[in-house]
Each structure stands twice: as C-alpha cells, then as structure tokens.
C-alpha positions as CSV (number, residue, x, y, z in Angstrom):
1,M,154.7,3.1,55.1
2,N,158.1,4.6,54.1
3,K,161.1,2.7,52.8
4,R,163.0,2.9,56.1
5,T,160.1,1.2,57.9
6,I,159.9,-1.5,55.3
7,I,163.6,-2.2,55.6
8,N,163.5,-2.3,59.4
9,A,160.5,-4.6,59.3
10,L,162.3,-7.0,56.9
11,L,165.4,-7.1,59.2
12,V,163.2,-7.9,62.1
13,V,161.7,-10.8,60.1
14,A,165.2,-12.1,59.4
15,V,166.1,-12.1,63.0
16,M,162.8,-13.8,63.9
17,I,163.4,-16.6,61.4
18,T,166.9,-17.2,62.9
19,C,165.5,-17.2,66.5
20,L,162.5,-19.5,65.8
21,F,164.7,-22.5,66.7
22,K,166.3,-23.3,70.0
23,A,170.0,-23.8,69.6
24,E,172.2,-26.0,71.6
25,A,175.7,-24.5,71.6
26,V,178.6,-26.7,70.8
27,Y,181.0,-26.9,73.8
28,P,184.4,-28.5,74.1
29,A,184.5,-32.1,74.9
30,Y,184.5,-32.4,78.7
31,A,183.7,-35.3,80.9
32,T,182.6,-35.7,84.5
33,D,185.4,-38.2,85.7
34,R,188.5,-36.8,87.4
35,A,190.9,-37.9,84.6
36,S,188.9,-35.9,82.0
37,Q,188.8,-32.8,84.1
38,L,192.6,-32.9,84.6
39,Y,193.1,-33.6,80.9
40,D,190.9,-30.6,80.0
41,E,193.0,-28.4,82.3
42,I,196.2,-29.5,80.5
43,I,194.6,-28.7,77.2
44,S,193.5,-25.2,78.4
45,C,197.1,-24.7,79.8
46,K,198.7,-25.5,76.4
47,L,196.2,-23.5,74.4
48,E,196.9,-20.5,76.5
49,S,200.7,-20.9,76.5
50,S,200.8,-21.4,72.8
51,E,198.3,-18.6,72.1
52,S,196.1,-21.0,70.2
53,D,192.4,-20.6,69.7
54,S,191.8,-24.3,69.2
55,I,193.5,-27.7,69.5
56,Q,193.7,-27.8,65.7
57,Q,195.6,-24.6,65.7
58,W,197.9,-25.9,68.5
59,I,198.6,-29.0,66.3
60,D,199.3,-26.9,63.1
61,T,201.5,-24.3,64.9
62,E,203.4,-25.2,68.0
63,L,203.3,-29.0,67.8
64,S,204.2,-29.0,64.1
65,E,206.9,-26.5,64.6
66,N,208.4,-28.7,67.3
67,A,208.0,-32.0,65.5
68,G,210.6,-34.3,66.8
69,S,209.9,-33.4,70.4
70,S,206.2,-33.0,70.6
71,E,205.3,-36.6,69.9
72,W,203.9,-37.4,73.4
73,Y,201.2,-34.7,73.0
74,I,200.4,-36.1,69.6
75,L,200.0,-39.6,71.0
76,S,197.2,-38.4,73.2
77,L,195.5,-36.2,70.6
78,L,195.5,-39.1,68.1
79,H,192.9,-40.7,70.3
80,E,190.5,-37.8,69.9
81,G,189.8,-38.9,66.4
82,E,188.7,-35.5,65.1
83,Y,191.9,-33.5,64.1
84,D,193.8,-33.1,60.9
85,F,197.5,-34.1,61.5
86,T,198.6,-33.3,57.9
87,E,200.7,-30.3,58.9
88,Y,202.3,-32.2,61.8
89,R,203.0,-35.3,59.6
90,N,204.7,-33.1,57.0
91,S,206.8,-31.4,59.7
92,L,207.8,-34.7,61.3
93,E,208.9,-36.2,58.0
94,A,210.9,-33.1,57.2
95,Y,212.5,-33.3,60.6
96,L,213.4,-37.0,60.0
97,S,214.8,-36.1,56.5
98,N,217.0,-33.3,57.9
99,N,218.3,-35.0,61.1
100,T,220.1,-38.2,62.0
101,I,218.4,-40.1,64.8
102,S,220.8,-42.2,66.7
103,S,218.7,-43.5,69.6
104,A,216.9,-46.9,68.6
105,V,214.1,-46.2,71.1
106,T,213.5,-42.7,69.7
107,K,213.3,-44.2,66.2
108,Q,210.7,-46.6,67.4
109,K,208.7,-43.8,69.0
110,Y,208.6,-42.0,65.7
111,A,207.7,-45.2,63.8
112,V,204.7,-45.8,66.2
113,I,203.3,-42.3,65.6
114,L,203.8,-42.5,61.8
115,S,202.0,-45.9,61.7
116,V,198.9,-44.0,62.7
117,I,199.1,-40.7,60.8
118,A,201.0,-42.0,57.7
119,P,200.9,-45.7,57.5
120,Q,202.4,-45.7,54.0
121,S,205.4,-43.5,55.0
122,P,208.7,-45.0,53.9
123,Y,210.2,-43.7,57.1
124,I,208.4,-46.4,59.1
125,S,210.5,-49.3,57.9
126,E,213.7,-47.2,57.9
127,L,213.1,-46.3,61.6
128,S,212.1,-49.8,62.6
129,E,214.9,-51.7,61.0
130,N,217.7,-52.9,63.3
131,T,216.2,-51.2,66.4
132,I,214.9,-54.1,68.5
133,G,217.4,-55.1,71.1
134,Q,219.9,-52.3,70.2
135,Q,219.2,-50.3,73.4
136,G,218.5,-53.0,75.9
137,V,215.1,-53.6,77.6
138,M,213.7,-50.3,76.4
139,S,214.2,-51.2,72.7
140,Y,212.4,-54.5,73.4
141,I,209.5,-52.6,75.0
142,Y,209.1,-50.1,72.1
143,G,209.9,-52.9,69.6
144,L,206.8,-54.7,70.9
145,H,204.8,-51.4,70.6
146,L,205.9,-51.4,66.9
147,M,204.6,-54.9,66.4
148,N,201.4,-54.2,68.3
149,S,200.9,-51.4,65.8
150,G,201.2,-53.9,62.9
151,I,204.8,-53.0,61.9
152,E,206.8,-56.0,60.8
153,V,210.5,-56.0,61.7
154,S,212.9,-58.5,60.1
155,G,214.5,-61.0,62.4
156,H,211.9,-60.7,65.1
157,T,208.4,-61.8,65.8
158,E,205.9,-60.8,68.5
159,K,206.6,-64.2,70.2
160,S,210.3,-63.8,70.2
161,V,210.1,-60.2,71.6
162,I,207.6,-61.2,74.3
163,E,209.8,-64.1,75.3
164,Q,212.8,-61.9,75.6
165,L,210.9,-59.3,77.7
166,L,209.6,-62.0,80.1
167,S,213.1,-63.4,80.5
168,M,214.2,-59.9,81.6
169,Q,211.8,-59.7,84.5
170,F,213.4,-59.8,87.9
171,D,212.3,-62.0,90.8
172,D,210.7,-59.0,92.5
173,G,208.2,-58.7,89.5
174,G,209.8,-55.6,88.0
175,W,212.0,-54.6,85.0
176,A,215.0,-52.2,84.9
177,V,217.5,-50.9,82.6
178,M,220.3,-52.0,85.0
179,G,220.8,-53.6,88.3
180,A,219.1,-56.7,89.8
181,Y,215.9,-55.0,91.1
182,G,212.9,-53.7,89.3
183,D,212.5,-50.0,88.5
184,T,209.0,-48.3,88.7
185,D,209.2,-46.5,85.3
186,V,210.6,-49.4,83.2
187,T,208.3,-51.9,84.9
188,A,205.3,-49.7,84.0
189,M,206.4,-49.3,80.4
190,A,207.0,-53.0,80.0
191,M,203.4,-53.7,81.3
192,Q,202.1,-51.2,78.8
193,A,203.6,-53.2,75.9
194,L,202.7,-56.6,77.2
195,A,199.1,-55.6,78.2
196,V,197.9,-56.4,74.6
197,H,198.9,-60.0,75.0
198,M,197.0,-60.8,78.3
199,D,195.6,-64.0,76.6
200,N,199.1,-65.4,76.8
201,T,199.3,-67.4,80.1
202,S,202.9,-66.5,80.7
203,V,202.3,-62.8,80.0
204,A,199.3,-62.8,82.4
205,E,201.4,-64.3,85.1
206,A,204.2,-61.9,84.6
207,L,201.8,-59.0,84.7
208,E,200.2,-60.2,87.8
209,K,203.6,-60.1,89.6
210,A,204.3,-56.7,88.1
211,V,201.0,-55.3,89.4
212,D,202.0,-56.6,92.9
213,F,205.4,-55.0,92.5
214,L,203.8,-51.5,91.7
215,S,201.3,-51.8,94.5
216,H,204.1,-52.1,97.0
217,K,206.2,-49.3,95.4
218,Q,203.5,-46.7,95.8
219,N,204.2,-43.8,98.2
220,E,201.9,-42.7,101.0
221,G,200.8,-39.7,99.0
222,G,199.7,-41.8,96.1
223,D,202.5,-41.0,93.8
224,Y,205.7,-43.0,92.7
225,S,209.4,-42.6,92.9
226,G,212.1,-43.2,90.3
227,F,215.6,-44.0,91.6
228,G,214.3,-43.1,95.0
229,I,213.0,-39.6,94.1
230,P,209.2,-39.0,94.0
231,N,208.3,-37.5,90.6
232,S,205.3,-37.0,88.3
233,E,206.6,-39.1,85.3
234,S,206.9,-42.3,87.4
235,T,203.4,-41.7,88.6
236,A,202.1,-41.1,85.1
237,Q,203.7,-44.3,83.8
238,V,202.1,-46.4,86.5
239,L,198.6,-44.8,85.8
240,T,199.1,-45.6,82.1
241,A,200.2,-49.2,82.9
242,L,197.3,-49.9,85.2
243,S,194.8,-48.4,82.7
244,S,196.3,-50.7,79.9
245,L,195.3,-53.6,82.2
246,S,191.8,-52.3,82.8
247,I,192.7,-51.7,86.5
248,D,190.8,-48.6,87.8
249,A,193.5,-46.6,89.7
250,E,190.9,-44.5,91.4
251,S,189.0,-47.3,93.0
252,D,191.3,-50.4,93.2
253,E,192.3,-50.8,96.9
254,R,195.8,-52.1,95.9
255,F,196.6,-48.6,94.7
256,I,195.2,-46.5,97.5
257,K,197.7,-45.7,100.2
258,N,196.8,-43.7,103.3
259,G,193.5,-42.8,101.5
260,N,195.4,-41.4,98.5
261,T,194.9,-42.7,94.9
262,I,197.4,-42.3,92.0
263,F,195.3,-39.3,90.9
264,D,196.0,-37.7,94.3
265,G,199.7,-38.5,93.8
266,L,199.7,-37.0,90.2
267,A,197.9,-33.9,91.4
268,L,200.8,-33.2,93.8
269,Y,202.8,-32.1,90.7
270,K,200.1,-30.0,89.1
271,T,201.1,-26.3,88.7
272,S,198.6,-23.5,89.0
273,E,198.5,-23.1,85.2
274,G,197.4,-26.7,84.7
275,G,200.8,-28.2,83.7
276,Y,202.9,-30.7,85.6
277,S,206.3,-30.5,87.2
278,H,209.0,-33.2,87.4
279,L,209.5,-32.7,91.1
280,L,207.5,-31.2,93.8
281,G,207.5,-27.4,93.8
282,E,209.2,-27.0,90.5
283,D,207.9,-25.2,87.4
284,A,205.9,-27.2,84.8
285,S,208.0,-29.1,82.2
286,E,206.9,-30.2,78.7
287,L,207.9,-33.9,79.3
288,S,206.1,-34.1,82.6
289,T,203.0,-32.4,81.3
290,A,202.9,-34.5,78.2
291,Q,203.3,-37.8,80.1
292,A,200.6,-36.7,82.6
293,M,198.3,-36.1,79.6
294,N,199.2,-39.5,78.2
295,S,198.3,-41.2,81.5
296,L,195.0,-39.4,81.7
297,T,194.3,-40.4,78.1
298,A,195.0,-44.0,79.0
299,Y,192.6,-43.9,81.9
300,K,189.9,-42.3,79.8
301,L,190.3,-45.0,77.1
302,M,190.1,-47.7,79.8
303,K,186.8,-46.2,81.2
304,Q,185.3,-46.1,77.7
305,D,186.6,-49.6,76.8
306,K,188.5,-48.2,73.8
307,G,191.8,-49.9,74.1
308,T,195.2,-48.6,75.3
309,L,197.4,-45.6,74.8
310,Y,199.4,-47.4,72.1
311,T,196.6,-49.1,70.2
312,F,194.3,-47.4,67.8
313,E,192.2,-50.1,66.1
314,E,189.1,-49.7,68.4
315,E,189.1,-45.9,68.2
316,S,189.0,-46.1,64.4
317,S,186.1,-48.5,64.3
318,V,184.1,-46.3,66.7
319,I,184.7,-43.2,64.8
320,K,183.7,-44.7,61.4
321,D,180.7,-46.6,62.7
322,E,177.8,-44.1,62.5
323,T,174.3,-45.4,63.2
324,E,171.4,-44.7,60.9
325,E,169.9,-42.4,63.5
326,D,173.0,-40.3,63.6
327,V,173.1,-40.0,59.8
328,S,169.4,-39.1,59.8
329,Y,169.9,-36.4,62.4
330,E,172.7,-34.9,60.4
331,K,170.6,-34.8,57.3
332,K,167.8,-33.1,59.1
333,Q,170.3,-30.6,60.5
334,I,171.7,-29.9,57.0
335,N,168.2,-29.4,55.6
336,L,167.3,-27.0,58.4
337,R,170.4,-25.0,58.0
338,L,169.8,-24.7,54.2
339,I,166.3,-23.5,54.7
340,I,167.3,-20.9,57.2
341,C,170.3,-19.7,55.2
342,L,168.2,-19.4,52.0
343,S,165.6,-17.4,54.0
344,I,168.2,-15.0,55.3
345,A,169.7,-14.6,51.9
346,L,166.3,-14.0,50.3
347,I,165.3,-11.4,52.8
348,T,168.6,-9.7,52.4
349,I,168.2,-9.5,48.7
350,I,164.7,-8.0,49.1
351,C,166.1,-5.4,51.4
352,I,168.9,-4.5,49.0
353,A,166.3,-4.3,46.2
354,V,164.2,-1.9,48.1
355,I,167.2,0.2,48.9
356,L,168.3,0.2,45.2
357,A,164.8,1.1,44.1
358,G,165.0,4.3,46.2
359,R,166.3,7.5,44.8
360,K,168.9,7.7,47.6
361,A,170.6,4.3,47.6
362,S,173.4,4.1,50.2
363,K,176.4,1.9,49.8
364,K,176.7,1.9,53.6
365,N,173.2,0.5,54.0
366,I,173.9,-2.3,51.4
367,L,177.2,-3.2,53.0
368,F,175.6,-3.3,56.5
369,L,172.9,-5.7,55.2
370,I,175.5,-8.0,53.6
371,I,177.5,-8.1,56.9
372,V,174.3,-8.9,58.9
373,M,173.6,-11.7,56.4
374,V,177.1,-13.2,56.7
375,V,177.0,-13.0,60.5
376,A,173.5,-14.6,60.7
377,E,174.4,-17.4,58.3
378,A,177.6,-18.1,60.2
379,V,175.6,-18.5,63.4
380,V,173.3,-20.9,61.5
381,L,176.2,-23.0,60.1
382,F,178.0,-23.4,63.3
383,T,175.0,-24.0,65.7
384,D,173.1,-27.2,66.4
385,F,169.4,-26.3,65.9
386,K,166.3,-27.8,67.4
387,T,162.9,-26.3,67.9
388,A,161.8,-25.9,71.5
389,D,158.7,-28.0,70.8
390,E,160.9,-30.7,69.2
391,Y,163.3,-30.9,72.1
392,Y,160.7,-30.9,74.9
393,D,158.2,-33.2,73.2
394,K,158.2,-36.2,75.5
395,N,156.5,-38.2,72.7
396,N,159.7,-38.0,70.8
397,I,161.5,-40.0,73.5
398,E,162.1,-43.5,72.1
399,K,162.4,-46.6,74.3
400,G,163.3,-50.2,73.6
401,E,161.9,-53.1,75.6
402,I,161.2,-51.8,79.1
403,T,163.3,-53.6,81.6
404,G,162.4,-51.8,84.8
405,T,162.1,-48.4,86.5
406,V,164.3,-45.9,88.2
407,T,163.7,-42.9,90.4
408,M,165.4,-39.6,90.0
409,T,165.5,-36.2,91.9
410,I,167.3,-32.9,91.0
411,R,168.1,-30.6,93.9
412,C,170.1,-27.5,94.7
413,D,169.8,-27.3,98.5
414,T,173.3,-25.8,98.8
415,I,172.2,-22.6,97.3
416,A,168.5,-22.6,98.3
417,D,169.0,-19.5,100.5
418,I,170.2,-17.5,97.5
419,D,167.4,-15.3,96.1
420,E,167.6,-16.0,92.4
421,E,165.0,-16.5,89.7
422,Y,165.8,-20.1,89.0
423,I,166.6,-21.3,92.5
424,P,163.6,-22.9,94.2
425,E,163.1,-21.9,97.9
426,D,163.1,-25.5,99.0
427,G,166.0,-26.4,96.7
428,I,163.9,-29.0,94.8
429,I,164.1,-28.6,91.0
430,L,162.5,-32.1,90.4
431,S,161.0,-34.0,93.2
432,E,161.3,-37.8,93.1
433,C,159.8,-39.1,89.8
434,V,159.7,-42.6,88.3
435,F,161.0,-43.3,84.8
436,E,160.7,-46.4,82.8
437,I,164.1,-47.8,81.4
438,D,165.3,-50.0,78.7
439,S,168.5,-52.0,78.7
440,D,170.6,-49.3,77.1
441,D,169.4,-46.3,79.2
442,T,172.2,-44.3,81.0
443,A,172.0,-41.8,83.8
444,Y,172.3,-39.1,81.1
445,D,169.4,-40.5,79.1
446,I,167.1,-40.4,82.2
447,L,168.3,-36.8,82.9
448,T,167.5,-35.8,79.3
449,E,164.1,-37.5,79.6
450,A,163.3,-35.6,82.7
451,S,164.4,-32.4,81.1
452,R,162.1,-32.9,78.2
453,T,159.1,-34.3,80.2
454,Y,159.1,-31.6,82.8
455,S,160.5,-28.7,80.6
456,I,163.6,-28.3,82.7
457,H,166.5,-26.4,81.1
458,L,169.5,-28.6,80.5
459,E,172.9,-27.9,79.0
460,S,175.5,-30.5,78.4
461,S,178.7,-30.9,76.4
462,G,181.1,-33.5,75.2
463,A,181.1,-36.4,72.7
464,D,179.2,-39.7,73.3
465,G,180.6,-41.5,76.3
466,M,182.0,-38.2,77.8
467,K,179.0,-36.1,78.5
468,Y,179.5,-33.3,81.0
469,I,176.6,-31.4,82.6
470,N,177.1,-27.6,82.3
471,G,173.9,-26.5,83.7
472,I,170.4,-27.5,84.9
473,N,167.5,-25.1,85.4
474,H,169.8,-22.2,84.3
475,I,172.1,-23.0,87.3
476,Y,175.6,-23.5,85.9
477,E,179.0,-25.0,87.0
478,L,181.4,-22.3,88.5
479,Q,178.4,-19.9,88.9
480,Y,178.8,-19.9,92.7
481,G,182.5,-20.6,93.1
482,D,185.4,-22.3,91.5
483,L,184.4,-25.6,92.9
484,S,180.7,-25.4,92.2
485,G,178.9,-27.6,89.7
486,W,176.6,-30.6,89.2
487,M,177.2,-34.1,90.6
488,Y,175.1,-37.3,90.5
489,F,174.7,-40.1,92.9
490,V,173.3,-43.6,92.4
491,N,171.8,-45.3,95.3
492,G,173.5,-42.9,97.6
493,K,177.0,-43.5,96.0
494,E,178.9,-40.6,94.4
495,M,179.6,-41.6,90.8
496,S,183.0,-40.9,89.3
497,E,182.2,-42.0,85.7
498,G,180.5,-39.8,83.2
499,C,176.7,-39.9,83.4
500,D,176.4,-41.3,79.9
501,G,178.9,-44.0,80.9
502,Y,176.7,-45.5,83.6
503,T,173.9,-47.8,82.4
504,V,171.1,-47.7,84.9
505,R,169.6,-50.7,86.5
506,D,166.1,-51.6,87.7
507,G,165.4,-50.0,91.1
508,D,168.3,-47.4,90.9
509,N,167.7,-44.1,92.7
510,I,169.5,-41.3,90.9
511,E,170.1,-38.0,92.6
512,W,171.5,-34.8,91.0
513,H,172.9,-32.2,93.4
514,Y,174.5,-28.9,93.0
515,T,177.7,-28.7,95.0
516,L,179.8,-25.7,96.1
517,E,182.8,-27.7,97.1
518,M,183.2,-30.5,94.6
519,G,181.0,-32.8,96.7
520,K,182.4,-32.2,100.1
521,D,179.3,-30.2,101.2
522,L,177.0,-33.1,100.1
523,K,178.5,-35.7,102.5
C-alpha cells in the first residue's frame, strides 16, 4: 500500500468519525404563533437592511452606532436574554455624556434601559431626578415605569405616582396629553405602566374602564387611530397594553371588529420588506417598525407568562434557572465534542507524520490537512450532536406519573398527488396512534415521542416555549410555496400557540397537517 493510499484512507476515517453522529442543526429562534412570525420578519428585515449576519452584529454595529435613537429595538432584544449589550451600553453612556437631554420623558426612557443593562450606571439617578411630573401625564407614565424597574426617585413614591395617574383618567376611561377626552396612544401607555399594579383595587377598576375605552375605539380593520388618523403606532401601543394585562388580542372578542383582530390591523402597515409604515401605503419608518416589534414582544411575553415589556425580573430568573437535566446534557455534549475533536486532531497528526516521513513532503498537502482539521472541528463545536440510535430509542423517553392518553396523526393530504420520495400516496405519514401522557407533556413532546417511536424524521427550532416545526418526514416549510408549512390542531381546533406551549389533556386528539395556504386549504 503506497503512502497516498494511506493518507486517503486516514482522511476517510476522519470523515467517518465526524459523521457517526446525527446532528441537529441550530436554527434561529422561531415560534408558531402569529406574533412570533411577524417578529421574526422584522428581525430578518433589519438584519438585511443593516447588512448584519446576526442579531449580535446588529446590536454591536447599527444599534450601538445609533445609541440615543435605537432604544425601542433594544427594549425588545433585552427580553431575548442571550445577547451581549456591552458595546451598546458604552455607546449610550458616551451619547449621554456628549449630549444635553432636555425632554424629561426621553431621560426616563434612557434610565429604564440602563437599569437593565447597567444597573450601577451613575447616569440612572441623574436621568431620573426631577423628571416625574415635568412633562405632564407622559412623565408620570414613564416615571412609574422607572419605579417599576426598581429606580427610586426623591420626592415621589409608587403610591403617589399611581394616585396622580388615576386622577388624570377621564370619564370616558382614557388618558390624554390635552383636552377632555381620552386618546388611544396615551391611554394604552398609561395602562402599560399601571398593569404591574393590578392587585390595587383602584388600579384594577381604572384599567377595566380603559379596556372598555380601547374596545370601542378599534377600527373595523382591527387597527387604531391617533387624532382621528389610522396608524400603526397607535395599533402597536394597544397591543402592548392588552398584552400587559394578559388579554389575548387575537382571541378576545372585545378586540375583534368585523372579523379583524389587532394583528390584522397591524398587518395593514407591514411593508414588503418586513418593516412597518406610520400610515397606510407609506414606506417603513424606524419608529413604526420598532414599536411594532415592541408590541409583538409584549404579546410573546404574555403568551409565555414572562411578564410585560417594561419588566425583566421574570425573564432573568428563567434564564438563570437551569435544570439538572439541562446541565447533564450540556456536559455530555462537551464530552462528545472533545472526543471527536481529539480524534480529528490525532488523525490529522498521523497524516502529517506520514507525509513528513516521505521523501517528497509537500507543504501544500500539510496545509490542506490543517484546513480540513479546522473546518471539521468547527463543525463539531457549533453542532448539537446525537447518535441516531440515541435519538430514536423510545426507551430513552422519560415519563412522569401517567395521567391519561392522547391520539395523534400526521398527514400531508394537500401534497399527496406529488410524486416525491417522502410523500405517502395516501398522505398519511402516521395513522392515528395512542400515546400515554403525564401532567407536563406538550403537543411538541408527543410529536417528538412519535418521531422517536416510529423513526419519523423531525426538525424543529427555537428555544423552550417557542418551538417551531421546520420539517416532518423530510417535508419542509416553504418547500411547496411561500405559504406552505406544518400546522397542528387539537380536537379539530386550529392552534395559535406554539406546540410546546400547549399542555395536552387526557382524551385530546392531535392532528398535524401540511398546508399550502397557511391553513386555508385545511378548513
């Protein structure tokens, strides 16, 4: 056997070691509910327009470079809990050092942001001092946001600010900067600040009147008007307010007009690129897009029971509270990666040694081997590995105390007439099967169990609480059109929440269907 054959054989072995394990690619965090899809479209739009390869790069470049005017985007991204805001914080503090801020409300906005990313910043007290009440109702609203964030302001207490805001509510249930009648935007923003204090009877009564006010103000298209002009910002503020009160704007009948929800109203202002315009037919604006993003964030937080747009305590506890199972899995992943990386490095060293032992050692060959090693180890480090046997072993599925059973089917009838390898002729990927459940099982858990039990290919993405199904049985979203993808139904009802957000109940019938028209072809 000559040296070239030996080298080729060793390279093949290196590739085989890397491929012995089934990898689950890491996808962006998407979710199945409508708010998350619209949110993701905004993110894609902003990454493209800023020429950023990632959200972190967007934060470190465009948002940091525009510190002082990019805070509404930052407000949403802070809830993701996975980004480094050091560059932005430094830029914001530099902006505050070099500029004089005259608006009391603007100062309060900066202070709220800093309280999350730099709680020890000396700018917080400087920005907060003497701002409450200096700019009318809006400075009381943002002053309460300051206090809700744990910022103390001399001369004021939460109680005094709440009482002042309640005294400024009009008889129609709304708030306004001027006049004697409520304004949609100001009312919604007052509700956002007061929502944290729902245990206060007076606040609860005021908010009930405000909800009724907003219900009657909604336009037939589902959107809202400010000063008599329909616009996206007013619509976004209402969605944020309702989400702060745990009111589901997509299903609450009080906020469905002529069959249109607030989401339908907000979508009226969505541009083809994924941003939002102020008025119908206009180009996207930064303020409109950022406020739409805030409202979608607020809705997602409500659906996940993680607080409101302006509160962060619950998110922090969730992020830091890792279970022993998660830690154990991470340790296994680290050990697996180390073993594979060491194997690749060892084989590379052997190959280089064989080359050097030859009489005609080539620098190009050595360089090629090093490049192959670096690429292979990069794949290992940034990929979540599981063996195929480990993933599909149904004996590895752990259950708690059994509380009942559910049935589930997986079908793709809409594309059954297409002659493709993975599309069954009858459209049935999984006929109706029974699965035992425990008290914590979600629709996603049952789908995963079916995948493992019956060796059905499954690809999902997203963090816990926001799982999105990318593909089942090698049939993917968008594969058969821009509106195609997987949807699930429970007891015949189309589900709007993420599949790992719905806890199954005894007797549930779960159906997964592939749609070509976002569900319209399934009705």
